[in-house]
N, C-alpha and C positions, 0 to 999 in steps of 0.2 A: 469067616477068616478075618475080616475087619469089621468092627462094630463101633459106630460113632453114636453117642447118646448125649443129647442136650448140650452139645459142645458150644461154648461161648468164649469169646476173647474180647476184653475191653482194654482200651488205652485211655485211662482217665474217663471222660464222659463219652468217648467215641466207642461205639460197638462195631468192631471189625468183623466178628463172626457171631451170629445171633441164633443160638439154640438149634444147631444142626443135628439131624437124626437121619442116618442112612447106614446100610450095610453093603459090603462087597463080598460076594461069594467066592469060594475057592475056585481058581481057574478062570475067573471072569475078567474081562477087560472093560473097565468102567470109564466113560468119558466124564470129565469134571469141567464144566463150562461156566463162564460168567464174564461180564464186561470187566475192563480194567478197574481195579479198586473194589471188586465185589467180595473179596475175602478168600480167593482160591489159594494164593501162595501162603497166606497166614494159616489156613486150614492144613495144607500139606506140611508146613513147618511144625505144626502141633503134632500131627500124626507121626512124623519122623523123630520127634523129640527135640527139635531145635528150639522150640518155643513152648513154654508152659501154657496151659489153658487157664482161663479165669474160673470157668465152671464146666461140668460135664466130664465124660470119660471117653477114652479111646482104647480099644482092645484089639490086639493083633494075635491071632491064634490063642485067644483066651488070656493073654497077658496084658495087664493094664500099663499104659505108658508112664503114668505117674507113680505107680507102685513098683514096677519091675522094668525100668527103662532099658537096661542092658539086654534083657530077654527080647524086648520088642525090637531094639535097634539091630540086633544080629539077624533078625528075620526080614529086614527091610533094606532094599537097595534104592538109593535116591539119586535122581538126576535133576538138580535145580536148573532154572532157566539159563544161568551162566555156569557151564560145567566147571568143576573145581580142578582145573588142569595146571600142571607145572610146566611152563613153556620151555624151560631149558633142560628138561628130561627127554630121553627117547621114550617111545611108547612102551617098550619093554621095561625100562627103568621105572616108569611111572606105575605100571600095573603091578610090578613086584613090590614097590613101595606101598601101594594101597593094600595089597594082600598081607603085608606085614602089619599095617595099621589094623586090619580086620582080624588079625591073629589066625590066618589060615595056616594050617599045619604045614611045616616046611616040606614034608614029603609029598604034599598034594599040590603045592603052588605051581610047579612047572606044567603039570598036566592041565590044571584048571585054567591057567592063563592061555595055554595053547588051544584048549577047547573054545574059550570065549573069543579069542582072536580069529579062529576059523569061522565061528558062528556069525561074527560081525563083519567078516571079510576085510580084515585090516592086517592080514599077515604080511602083505607086501610093504607095509610102512613100519614094521616093528622096530627097525633100527634107526628110524628117522626122528629128529627132534620134533616135538609137538608143535613148536612155534612155526615150523615150516610146512605144516599140513594145511590142506584146504579146510574150509568151514565144515563141509560134510564129514570129512575124516575126523576132525576134532569132536564133532557131535557123536560119532560112533565110538570114539575113545571114551567120551563121557558116559555113554551107555555101558561100555565095557567095565568101567570102574564100579558102576552100580551093580553089575553082575558078580563081581568078586565076592567070594564067600557063599555063593549059591543061595541067595535069599529067597524066601517063599514069595515075598511081595516086592513089586517094583513100583515106584512112584516117579513118574516122568513129567516134568514141568516144561511145557513148550519144547519138546524134543526136536521139532523141525523148524524152529524160528530162524529166519535168516538164510535158509537153504534154498537152492534153486529147485525147479520142478523135478528134475531127475534125482537129486539128492533126497527130496521129500519122499519120493516113491520108494527109494532104497530103505530109508529109515522106517517108513510105514510097513514095508515087508518084514523088516527085522522085528518090529513090534508084534506083528501077527505071529511070527515064529515063536517069539518069547511067550506069547499068550498060551501056547500049548502046555507050558510047564510052570508058569508063574501067574499069580494074581496081580493085575496091573491097574493102577489109577493113572489115567492119561489126561493131563490138562493141555488144551490147545485152543487156538482161535480159528483153526482151519476146520470148517464144518464137514467138508468132504472126507477129511481124515477120520473124524468121529464116525461118520456113516460107514466108512470102509472097514474100520477095525473094532468098534465098540459094540458090545451087546446091549448095554444100558447107558443112560445118560442122567447125570445129576446137574441141574442148572441152578446157580445161585445168583442172587442180585441183592446188593446192599446188605450182604452178610446173611441173607435168609435163603433157604431152599424154595424155589418157585416151581420146580418140576422134577420128578423122578420117573423115568419110563424108558422104553425102547425108542430109538429114533423114529421107527415107523408109527408107533402109537402116539408119540408126541405130535407128529405131522397131522394125524387124524383128529386128535382131541382139540388142538388149538384152532384148527381151521373153521371159519364160519361160512366157508363157501365150498362148493364142489367145483373142481377145475377139470376142464377137458380141452383137448386140442383136436380141432376139426379141420380136415382138408376138403375144401369145396371148390368145384369147377363152376365159375360164374363171375360176373362183373363184381369187382371188389366193393364198390359203393352199395350195390343192391344187396350183396351178402351181408355187409355190415348192418345195413338198415333192418334187414330181416331178423338178424340175431338180436339186435338191440330192442326190437319190438316184441320179443317173446317174454311172456310173463315169467318172472323168477330169475331172469338173466340180470346180473348185477354189473358186469363189465365185459367188454369185448375188445380184443387187441389183435392187430395183424402181426403174426409172428414172423413169417417170411414168405417170399414168392417162390413157388416151385417151378411153374411154367406159365405161359401166357394164360391169364385169367384163372390160374389155379394157385390158391394161397392157403397157408396154414393160419388158423385163427385160434387164439386162446380165449376161452369162454369161462368166466366165473359165474356160478349161479348159486342161489340160496341152497344150502345143503339139505334143507327139508323139502325141496321141490325138485322132482326128477323131470328135467326139461328135455331129456333125450328123445322121447317119442314126438314131442311137439316140434323139435328141430327136424327130425326125419320127415314128418308130414309136411312141414312148411316148405322144405327144399324140394320135396317131390312135387308139390303144387306149383312151385316156381320153375321147375324143370332144371334145377341146379344139382347135379349129382354129388353126393358125399363120397369122396375117394377114400377117406380114412377117418376113424373116430376113436379116440383113446382118452381114458381118464388119467389124471395126474394128481399127486398129493402135494401139499405145500412142502417146499424143501426145508431142511433143518435150519438153514440160515434165516429164512423168513420166520420160522418158529422162534428162534433165538431173539430176533428183533422184537417180535410181538411180546414175548415174555419179559424182556428187560427194558422195554420203553413204554409199556402201557399198564404197568402195575398189575399184570395178570399173575395169579398164583394157583397153579394146578395142583399144588401140594396141600392146599387148605381145603379140607372137606366141606366146611361151612360155605366157603366161597363157591365150591363146585355146585352145592345144592342151590345157593342163591342164583347162580348163573343159569342153572337148569330151569328154576322156577321163572326167572326173568324171560328166558327164551320161550317157554311155554305161553307166558302171558302175552308176549309180543306176537307170537304166532296166532293166538286166539283173537287178539285185537285186529290183526291184519285180515283174518278170515271174516270177522264180523264186518269190517270195513268193506271188504270185497262184496259181501252179500248185499249190503245196502247201497252199493254204488250202481249207477246206471250201466246198462250193458255196453254202451259205446265207450264209457270211461275204462271199462275192463279191457276192451280191445286196445286202447291206447297204451295201457300198462304192458 
């Protein structure tokens, strides 16, 4: 549906978008993430035809944006971060105006607008001036204008920015509904939103793609630790000491108190070392019952921070191989070190 190949945008010596390559399949909701200044908005402006690229190609349904811009534009509905609303128009006037701009057949306008208004639940404000609407309603009117003309593709740039939690949930549900019939690129800073509605994620940093995968796979691939939450009945200090003394455990934190002498603990361990049996045996020996034991993955927000602050690139095959080799070498070195260490030193570890 959408094919991006070698996409580059330069402003003089500044490279805003650097050789992007990715596709979006028909009917897919793709999360497009990156820190401020990463090149997200520039990329979306190129896809929609608002900006020319310096190099590379963008194709939508087989049409090249540089060669056949009108064919591409009529297949795309775009909601920029600041919706292009005319504040002195009513909602009805504005949507009729947009339908004229998009050259929707006059015989179809009334029904199309009515269908969109019902879908986005803005029927009760159709006759009101846009300037008098709440932020949430204005955002929904912005989505409505993107839907005029029944485009195959929707590009939504920060559709929930500035909304309260209830409004965010409403817009998120709308996006899910739209995903049943449209291909969607969603740019947002809200990681929970991505996890809730997106099937795949592209993360860019400094104009380059650093990861493309499902939210779940990203959490697994970036994590250098296995994380678990354990509920233990026993003196907090003794439990902490026991957990910290287990070989392979990297970090222990008290999550919350549940009852007297019953606490939840977050335990991060080396992902190449399964510490679960050791933990069970240790607490059986101490007489501290384990009430609950569950594993957790690194959340998407942590993945995002790791990728965009530590120069990690999961999209670079050579870096993946180097990282894998490095990990194996470190593991072999650690094993050799353990074999040569005195027994009592191993116990301390």
